[in-house]
N, C-alpha and C positions, 0 to 999 in steps of 0.2 A: 752256483748254478752254471752249467755249461752254456756255451753260445747257442747250441741247438735248443736248450730248454728256455733260454731267454727269448729266443726268436719265436717260439711257440706261444709265448705270453703276450708279446708286444712287437710291433713292427719297428718302432723307434725306441731307442734306449739311450741313456746317458753313458758317456765314455767311461765313467768310473765302474759302472756295472759291467760294461763290456770288458774292461781291463781285468776285473775280478774273474770273469768267465774264462778269458783266454789264459790268465795266469794259472787257473786250475788245470786247464787242458795241458799246459806246458810245464806244470810243476814249478812255477815262479812264485816268489814271495810277493804278493800283491801290495803289501804295506810299504814297500820301498818306493818312495816318491821319485827317485832318480830313474828307476825302471819305468814308471808310469810316463815320465817326461820323454824317455826314449821311445816308448810306444806311440805317444801322440806325435812326436817328431817324425816317426816312420809313416804314420797315416797321412800327415800333412805333406810330407815329401812325395808320397805316392798319390797325391791329389784325391784322397777320399773326400767325397762331398759331406762335410760336417758343418753344423751350425753351432757357434759358440753360445753357451747358455749359462745361466746362473743355477747353482744347485745349493740346496739348503737341507741339511739333515737336522731336523728340529731337536732342541735340547731334550725333549722327552722321548725322542726316537731312540729305540734300542737297536737300531740297524747295525748289525755286526756280521762278519763273515770270518769263520775260522777263529773266533775269539778276539778279533780286532774290530775297532769301531770305524765305520765308514765316515762318520762325522769328523772324527779326529783326523783321518786321512785327508778329507776334503779341506779342512782348515789348514793343514800343513801345506797343501798345494796352493791354497789361496795366498799364502805368505810369499810365494815366489813371484806372483804377478807377471807371468809371461805367457805367450801363446801355448807353450808346451805343458804348462801346468794348469791350463784352463780346462773346464768341463765342456763337452760338446754333445750335441744330439746326433746320433748315428742311425741311419736307416739300415736295418739288418736284412738287406736283400742278399742274393747269392754272391754277387761280385764283392760286396763289402765283407761278407764272412770269409770269402776266399782270400782276400787281401789281409784281413786281420790274422788269419791263421798262418800267413807267411812271416809274420813278425817273429824275430828271434833275437835274443841278446847276444 
């Protein structure tokens, strides 16, 4: 789902879903945890107002994107245990979306 589609559904979204959305827009492989960590580092460096949160994809949850499991991805991130591998709540207002779209590898 693109950032615009996500924004139409909810005002606040978790950073993993936002990461998947921007990855689609920029044709980046979202399952690469190192790229996610670079994305979060970019947002933190640019002072995007985010709140750290816990995220849990239930065992029965078949949440997947492009054939990859969001639950497996979240569990890989949790193993790093640092601020760049954490999940955050992001308010998807105009300025946040503008900053998110400036991210590049």
